Structure formats: C-alpha cells, structure tokens
N, CA and C atoms as an extended XYZ file, in Angstrom:
276
Properties=species:S:1:pos:R:3:atomname:S:1:resname:S:1:resid:I:1 pbc="F F F"
N       -34.277       -9.019       26.482 N   MET     1
C       -32.923       -8.886       25.975 CA  MET     1
C       -32.716       -9.881       24.834 C   MET     1
N       -32.079       -9.419       23.796 N   LEU     2
C       -31.794      -10.273       22.656 CA  LEU     2
C       -30.499      -11.032       22.886 C   LEU     2
N       -30.472      -12.264       22.406 N   GLY     3
C       -29.259      -13.069       22.488 CA  GLY     3
C       -28.307      -12.680       21.374 C   GLY     3
N       -27.148      -13.290       21.367 N   PRO     4
C       -26.173      -12.975       20.315 CA  PRO     4
C       -26.707      -13.405       18.949 C   PRO     4
N       -26.418      -12.586       17.949 N   MET     5
C       -26.849      -12.924       16.593 CA  MET     5
C       -25.868      -13.935       16.016 C   MET     5
N       -26.419      -14.966       15.444 N   VAL     6
C       -25.608      -15.998       14.819 CA  VAL     6
C       -25.968      -16.038       13.343 C   VAL     6
N       -24.979      -15.907       12.510 N   ARG     7
C       -25.219      -15.952       11.074 CA  ARG     7
C       -25.332      -17.404       10.637 C   ARG     7
N       -26.394      -17.705        9.927 N   VAL     8
C       -26.608      -19.053        9.416 CA  VAL     8
C       -25.608      -19.293        8.283 C   VAL     8
N       -24.923      -20.429        8.309 N   PRO     9
C       -23.955      -20.710        7.228 CA  PRO     9
C       -24.658      -20.775        5.869 C   PRO     9
N       -23.937      -20.362        4.846 N   LEU    10
C       -24.478      -20.432        3.493 CA  LEU    10
C       -24.563      -21.883        3.052 C   LEU    10
N       -25.589      -22.185        2.268 N   ASN    11
C       -25.688      -23.538        1.728 CA  ASN    11
C       -24.834      -23.631        0.457 C   ASN    11
N       -24.602      -24.842       -0.040 N   PRO    12
C       -23.724      -24.988       -1.216 CA  PRO    12
C       -24.173      -24.185       -2.433 C   PRO    12
N       -25.481      -24.078       -2.674 N   GLU    13
C       -25.944      -23.307       -3.835 CA  GLU    13
C       -25.662      -21.818       -3.654 C   GLU    13
N       -25.798      -21.307       -2.449 N   GLN    14
C       -25.479      -19.900       -2.191 CA  GLN    14
C       -23.991      -19.641       -2.411 C   GLN    14
N       -23.165      -20.591       -2.036 N   ILE    15
C       -21.721      -20.452       -2.263 CA  ILE    15
C       -21.419      -20.455       -3.758 C   ILE    15
N       -22.044      -21.365       -4.514 N   ARG    16
C       -21.856      -21.395       -5.974 CA  ARG    16
C       -22.347      -20.100       -6.614 C   ARG    16
N       -23.463      -19.566       -6.124 N   ALA    17
C       -23.986      -18.311       -6.660 CA  ALA    17
C       -22.975      -17.182       -6.453 C   ALA    17
N       -22.363      -17.140       -5.271 N   GLY    18
C       -21.346      -16.135       -5.001 CA  GLY    18
C       -20.122      -16.303       -5.872 C   GLY    18
N       -19.764      -17.545       -6.156 N   GLN    19
C       -18.632      -17.801       -7.050 CA  GLN    19
C       -18.937      -17.334       -8.463 C   GLN    19
N       -20.172      -17.562       -8.903 N   ARG    20
C       -20.563      -17.075      -10.239 CA  ARG    20
C       -20.522      -15.554      -10.287 C   ARG    20
N       -21.021      -14.912       -9.242 N   LEU    21
C       -21.020      -13.457       -9.192 CA  LEU    21
C       -19.590      -12.916       -9.201 C   LEU    21
N       -18.719      -13.525       -8.412 N   GLY    22
C       -17.320      -13.107       -8.385 CA  GLY    22
C       -16.655      -13.260       -9.743 C   GLY    22
N       -16.961      -14.370      -10.423 N   ALA    23
C       -16.391      -14.594      -11.755 CA  ALA    23
C       -16.897      -13.548      -12.742 C   ALA    23
N       -18.179      -13.171      -12.625 N   LEU    24
C       -18.721      -12.114      -13.481 CA  LEU    24
C       -17.954      -10.814      -13.272 C   LEU    24
N       -17.741      -10.433      -12.028 N   PHE    25
C       -17.026       -9.196      -11.743 CA  PHE    25
C       -15.580       -9.261      -12.228 C   PHE    25
N       -14.935      -10.399      -12.030 N   ARG    26
C       -13.541      -10.563      -12.462 CA  ARG    26
C       -13.456      -10.431      -13.982 C   ARG    26
N       -14.395      -11.068      -14.694 N   THR    27
C       -14.411      -10.996      -16.157 CA  THR    27
C       -14.702       -9.575      -16.630 C   THR    27
N       -15.649       -8.919      -15.986 N   ALA    28
C       -16.024       -7.555      -16.377 CA  ALA    28
C       -14.885       -6.566      -16.115 C   ALA    28
N       -14.093       -6.834      -15.101 N   ARG    29
C       -12.968       -5.935      -14.785 CA  ARG    29
C       -11.936       -5.985      -15.896 C   ARG    29
N       -11.756       -7.127      -16.525 N   ALA    30
C       -10.950       -7.324      -17.739 CA  ALA    30
C        -9.698       -6.457      -17.830 C   ALA    30
N        -8.796       -6.635      -16.912 N   GLY    31
C        -7.524       -5.940      -16.992 CA  GLY    31
C        -7.467       -4.600      -16.296 C   GLY    31
N        -8.592       -4.053      -15.903 N   ARG    32
C        -8.563       -2.789      -15.143 CA  ARG    32
C        -7.947       -3.067      -13.785 C   ARG    32
N        -7.218       -2.142      -13.274 N   ALA    33
C        -6.559       -2.310      -11.978 CA  ALA    33
C        -7.606       -2.496      -10.878 C   ALA    33
N        -7.452       -3.533      -10.044 N   PRO    34
C        -8.429       -3.763       -8.985 CA  PRO    34
C        -8.538       -2.586       -8.014 C   PRO    34
N        -7.450       -1.889       -7.795 N   GLU    35
C        -7.476       -0.745       -6.880 CA  GLU    35
C        -8.409        0.349       -7.389 C   GLU    35
N        -8.388        0.567       -8.687 N   ILE    36
C        -9.240        1.606       -9.281 CA  ILE    36
C       -10.706        1.195       -9.218 C   ILE    36
N       -10.992       -0.048       -9.604 N   VAL    37
C       -12.375       -0.540       -9.576 CA  VAL    37
C       -12.903       -0.516       -8.150 C   VAL    37
N       -12.094       -0.976       -7.210 N   ALA    38
C       -12.521       -0.995       -5.801 CA  ALA    38
C       -12.820        0.415       -5.311 C   ALA    38
N       -11.958        1.357       -5.636 N   ARG    39
C       -12.175        2.746       -5.202 CA  ARG    39
C       -13.474        3.289       -5.798 C   ARG    39
N       -13.704        3.027       -7.081 N   GLU    40
C       -14.928        3.494       -7.735 CA  GLU    40
C       -16.174        2.844       -7.126 C   GLU    40
N       -16.024        1.605       -6.641 N   ALA    41
C       -17.158        0.884       -6.053 CA  ALA    41
C       -17.340        1.198       -4.572 C   ALA    41
N       -16.357        1.893       -3.981 N   GLY    42
C       -16.449        2.241       -2.568 CA  GLY    42
C       -16.094        1.109       -1.621 C   GLY    42
N       -15.253        0.185       -2.102 N   ILE    43
C       -14.806       -0.934       -1.268 CA  ILE    43
C       -13.287       -1.006       -1.307 C   ILE    43
N       -12.726       -1.846       -0.454 N   SER    44
C       -11.283       -2.014       -0.459 CA  SER    44
C       -10.869       -2.993       -1.554 C   SER    44
N        -9.630       -2.879       -2.048 N   PRO    45
C        -9.140       -3.854       -3.025 CA  PRO    45
C        -9.181       -5.286       -2.473 C   PRO    45
N        -8.949       -5.440       -1.181 N   GLU    46
C        -8.997       -6.774       -0.571 CA  GLU    46
C       -10.413       -7.345       -0.637 C   GLU    46
N       -11.412       -6.527       -0.405 N   THR    47
C       -12.797       -6.987       -0.511 CA  THR    47
C       -13.107       -7.398       -1.942 C   THR    47
N       -12.680       -6.605       -2.905 N   LEU    48
C       -12.886       -6.950       -4.315 CA  LEU    48
C       -12.222       -8.286       -4.632 C   LEU    48
N       -11.004       -8.471       -4.170 N   ARG    49
C       -10.289       -9.720       -4.429 CA  ARG    49
C       -11.047      -10.906       -3.840 C   ARG    49
N       -11.534      -10.762       -2.602 N   LYS    50
C       -12.262      -11.850       -1.954 CA  LYS    50
C       -13.549      -12.181       -2.711 C   LYS    50
N       -14.227      -11.160       -3.206 N   ILE    51
C       -15.453      -11.404       -3.980 CA  ILE    51
C       -15.106      -12.128       -5.274 C   ILE    51
N       -14.081      -11.644       -5.974 N   GLU    52
C       -13.725      -12.229       -7.267 CA  GLU    52
C       -13.302      -13.684       -7.169 C   GLU    52
N       -12.668      -14.073       -6.094 N   VAL    53
C       -12.206      -15.467       -5.969 CA  VAL    53
C       -13.190      -16.343       -5.212 C   VAL    53
N       -14.310      -15.780       -4.785 N   GLY    54
C       -15.335      -16.572       -4.123 CA  GLY    54
C       -15.167      -16.743       -2.627 C   GLY    54
N       -14.220      -16.033       -2.018 N   ARG    55
C       -14.034      -16.126       -0.571 CA  ARG    55
C       -15.030      -15.270        0.199 C   ARG    55
N       -15.718      -14.397       -0.501 N   LEU    56
C       -16.793      -13.584        0.081 CA  LEU    56
C       -18.019      -13.803       -0.817 C   LEU    56
N       -18.677      -14.973       -0.654 N   PRO    57
C       -19.722      -15.357       -1.600 CA  PRO    57
C       -21.057      -14.649       -1.416 C   PRO    57
N       -21.187      -13.845       -0.377 N   SER    58
C       -22.462      -13.176       -0.136 CA  SER    58
C       -22.238      -11.699        0.182 C   SER    58
N       -21.755      -10.927       -0.818 N   PRO    59
C       -21.500       -9.508       -0.555 CA  PRO    59
C       -22.799       -8.754       -0.324 C   PRO    59
N       -22.708       -7.642        0.383 N   GLY    60
C       -23.875       -6.808        0.648 CA  GLY    60
C       -24.438       -6.203       -0.630 C   GLY    60
N       -25.716       -5.856       -0.570 N   PHE    61
C       -26.392       -5.292       -1.726 CA  PHE    61
C       -25.700       -4.031       -2.226 C   PHE    61
N       -25.341       -3.145       -1.304 N   GLY    62
C       -24.662       -1.910       -1.700 CA  GLY    62
C       -23.341       -2.170       -2.393 C   GLY    62
N       -22.643       -3.212       -1.967 N   THR    63
C       -21.378       -3.584       -2.599 CA  THR    63
C       -21.613       -4.059       -4.022 C   THR    63
N       -22.644       -4.881       -4.212 N   VAL    64
C       -22.965       -5.372       -5.553 CA  VAL    64
C       -23.366       -4.210       -6.457 C   VAL    64
N       -24.192       -3.305       -5.959 N   VAL    65
C       -24.594       -2.140       -6.751 CA  VAL    65
C       -23.370       -1.297       -7.114 C   VAL    65
N       -22.501       -1.055       -6.132 N   GLY    66
C       -21.293       -0.262       -6.395 CA  GLY    66
C       -20.396       -0.903       -7.430 C   GLY    66
N       -20.238       -2.221       -7.350 N   LEU    67
C       -19.401       -2.908       -8.335 CA  LEU    67
C       -20.038       -2.876       -9.720 C   LEU    67
N       -21.341       -3.072       -9.788 N   CYS    68
C       -22.010       -2.986      -11.086 CA  CYS    68
C       -21.826       -1.599      -11.696 C   CYS    68
N       -21.986       -0.565      -10.888 N   ASP    69
C       -21.786        0.800      -11.385 CA  ASP    69
C       -20.347        1.007      -11.861 C   ASP    69
N       -19.391        0.574      -11.057 N   ALA    70
C       -17.978        0.775      -11.399 CA  ALA    70
C       -17.578        0.010      -12.659 C   ALA    70
N       -18.230       -1.125      -12.891 N   LEU    71
C       -17.867       -1.969      -14.024 CA  LEU    71
C       -18.775       -1.779      -15.239 C   LEU    71
N       -19.787       -0.920      -15.103 N   GLY    72
C       -20.697       -0.695      -16.212 CA  GLY    72
C       -21.607       -1.885      -16.486 C   GLY    72
N       -21.894       -2.660      -15.466 N   LEU    73
C       -22.772       -3.823      -15.608 CA  LEU    73
C       -24.181       -3.462      -15.159 C   LEU    73
N       -25.194       -3.891      -15.895 N   PRO    74
C       -26.555       -3.713      -15.392 CA  PRO    74
C       -26.751       -4.580      -14.148 C   PRO    74
N       -27.408       -4.046      -13.149 N   LEU    75
C       -27.662       -4.806      -11.927 CA  LEU    75
C       -28.428       -6.088      -12.235 C   LEU    75
N       -29.309       -6.026      -13.217 N   GLY    76
C       -30.069       -7.216      -13.608 CA  GLY    76
C       -29.184       -8.351      -14.066 C   GLY    76
N       -28.056       -8.028      -14.691 N   LYS    77
C       -27.108       -9.060      -15.128 CA  LYS    77
C       -26.534       -9.785      -13.915 C   LYS    77
N       -26.183       -9.033      -12.884 N   ALA    78
C       -25.660       -9.650      -11.664 CA  ALA    78
C       -26.707      -10.554      -11.027 C   ALA    78
N       -27.956      -10.122      -11.063 N   VAL    79
C       -29.043      -10.939      -10.517 CA  VAL    79
C       -29.169      -12.233      -11.308 C   VAL    79
N       -29.135      -12.150      -12.634 N   GLU    80
C       -29.227      -13.350      -13.474 CA  GLU    80
C       -28.101      -14.329      -13.174 C   GLU    80
N       -26.883      -13.806      -13.047 N   VAL    81
C       -25.731      -14.666      -12.762 CA  VAL    81
C       -25.877      -15.288      -11.382 C   VAL    81
N       -26.278      -14.487      -10.399 N   TRP    82
C       -26.471      -15.004       -9.040 CA  TRP    82
C       -27.470      -16.165       -9.050 C   TRP    82
N       -28.568      -15.982       -9.791 N   ARG    83
C       -29.623      -17.004       -9.844 CA  ARG    83
C       -29.259      -18.177      -10.753 C   ARG    83
N       -28.196      -18.050      -11.543 N   GLY    84
C       -27.833      -19.110      -12.472 CA  GLY    84
C       -28.654      -19.065      -13.736 C   GLY    84
N       -29.219      -17.898      -14.071 N   GLU    85
C       -30.099      -17.739      -15.223 CA  GLU    85
C       -29.379      -17.147      -16.424 C   GLU    85
N       -28.132      -16.773      -16.287 N   ALA    86
C       -27.420      -16.116      -17.384 CA  ALA    86
C       -27.213      -17.088      -18.529 C   ALA    86
N       -27.330      -16.576      -19.753 N   ASP    87
C       -27.184      -17.422      -20.950 CA  ASP    87
C       -25.759      -17.897      -21.138 C   ASP    87
N       -24.804      -16.971      -21.022 N   GLU    88
C       -23.418      -17.362      -21.250 CA  GLU    88
C       -22.809      -17.921      -19.969 C   GLU    88
N       -21.810      -18.739      -20.152 N   GLN    89
C       -21.114      -19.344      -19.017 CA  GLN    89
C       -20.036      -18.388      -18.528 C   GLN    89
N       -19.905      -18.277      -17.227 N   VAL    90
C       -18.867      -17.463      -16.603 CA  VAL    90
C       -17.878      -18.424      -15.973 C   VAL    90
N       -16.594      -18.268      -16.257 N   ALA    91
C       -15.572      -19.160      -15.713 CA  ALA    91
C       -15.411      -18.932      -14.225 C   ALA    91
N       -15.639      -19.978      -13.467 N   ILE    92
C       -15.510      -19.893      -11.995 CA  ILE    92
C       -14.116      -20.304      -11.601 C   ILE    92
C-alpha cells in the first residue's frame, strides 16, 4: 500500500522562475481581457490571475502550453524565461 503523497515545497529559485513566467504571460496578454485569454487557454480566469501574480509558480505543462497558444508565444520563449535565459528583462 502506498502512503499519502506529499508534494515537496518549491525552492526559492523555482518560485522566482514561476514569477518570471507569470510576468511573461501578464506582459504578453497586454490589455486583452483575462477571461478571454483564460477561456482560450482552457483554464479559469482565477488560475490565470494566480499564475500572473506568482501565486501559482509551478503551473502544469498543459496549462503553460495552452497559455502560450492563447497568447501567441512560442513555447521555447516560456522555457527560456522559466530558466532565466531570456535576453530581455520581464517585470516581476
């Protein structure tokens, strides 16, 4: 029998990476209504808000792909930002 699954807390760098990713999505949304972007990405507006402000610093892969598609961002750009490899600075 398996014991209860316990999620390991994110380390500070993982939290910063999520904040960078959220800032990228917030910047890319650039005035578009969050409800529309969330619907196109297949998530709730509340989930989008949490990602954008860094309260959900580790979104699922499918969520990231959906947001990239909805915002017209290459998935590779999100990976670069997550890793801290992006050339331009994203306001956190």
